[in-house]
N, C-alpha and C positions, 0 to 999 in steps of 0.2 A: 543439500542445498537447507538453508534455514531464510525463513522470511519473518520479519516483524514489521507490525504495523504500530508506529509508536505515534500516539495522538493526544492532542490537549483536550482535556474535558472527557467524561463519562458518559456512555449511552445509557440513559436510566429508563427511557420509556419502553415497557414490555413487548410491544411488536417490533421495534428496530432492534432491541436487544436479541431477541428471538432471532431474526436476520442474520445478525452481525455472527450469532453463534453456529447457526446452520453453516452458513458459509466457511467459517473458520474451521469447523468440523470436517467438511468436505476439504478443505484445502488441507487439511492435516493427514488424509490418506495418502499425499503425494511428497510432502515436504514438511521437515520439522516447522510449525509455524506458531506465532503468538501474538497476543496483542497486548500493549503495553499503554495504560492510560497515565497521563501526568496531570497536573494541578494547572499549570501554567505555563508562558514561554520559558521561562527561566529553568523550570525543571525538564522541559523539554531538550533544552540546550545541554543540561546536564547527563541526560539520559542517552543521547547520542553516541554510540560506540565509535570506536577510532578505527575499528579494524573491518569495517563492513562497506559495502557499496550504499551509497545514501542517494537515496530517490525523493526529493521534496514534490509533494502536491501542490501546484502553484497555477492560478486560473490562467496566467502568461506562459506557462511551460508548453511543452512540446505535446501535442494530441497525437494518439498512435491508434490503430486498429487492434483489435481484440489479437488477430494475428501478429501484428508488430510488437504488441505487449509480451506475447508469448516469445517471441524470439529474443528481444531484449532480455527479459527473465532468464531465459535458458544462457545468455552470454553472461549475465552478471554473475548467475549461480556457480560458474566456474571460475569467477575472478576472486583472487585471494583466498579467504577462508570460506567462501561460497554463502557468506551471510550477506542479505540484502533487508536494508531498513527502509520502509517507506513512512515518510513525516506527513502528519496532517497537523496544521496548525489550527491555533484558536480564532476566536473571532476577529484577531488583527493579523492574522495570517502567521508565518513562519517568521521569526526574526533573521534580518538580512544577514546577519553572522552565521546563523545556522543554515539558512539557505545557501549561503556562500560555499559551504562545505559540500555540499551535494555533487555527485557525478552526473545527475541527470534531472531535469524539472519537468514534471508529468502533469498534463491537464487533462482531467476526465470529462472537462466540458468548459466552454467559454461561459456558461450559465454561473452564477453564483450559487453554490449548492449548500444548504445548511451540514454542519459537520457530521452529524449522524447519517445523513444520506450519502455523503462522500464516502463514509467508512463502511457502508452497506455495499455502495457500488464498486469500491477496491476489491474488498473482499469476494464480491460476484466475479469480479474482471481476474483476479488473481487465480480463483478455482477454474474458471472458464481457460486460462492461460495453460494450466496444467493439462486440462483434457485435450486442447489443441496440441500440443506436445506429444500426447500421448495416443492422439488419433482417436479419441473415444467420442461415442455419439452425441455427448451432451453439446458440443460445440457444432453448430450447424454452418460453419464457415467454410467459405470456398466455393 
């Protein structure tokens, strides 16, 4: 399985960047994982691969438990070429035409989150999902 987080903007603040890098490193123990940062919505639209399962992070999307995300990630990983791309939009969100290409719309919270915090939260939850699927002790679910 390959997991890509495709996001508008860069995480520049050192503490936030360190957290993203930490969880990305942890996630890479389980799957091929990458983070791609693009400049704007137009670049986001161009960077979305056509052969992947697209998951758009939207405040109005479906909320999942950590266990639910783990099960979805497992299912998405067996679809097509096993590439799952999570989209995080910029200040204006994800363009409607790009969001419309998504297989799933995921909400991390009904709260409005800063994009850097959403990215940290997403990477942590992806890592947690992998530990849940492996039955490892990081996930204290259940």
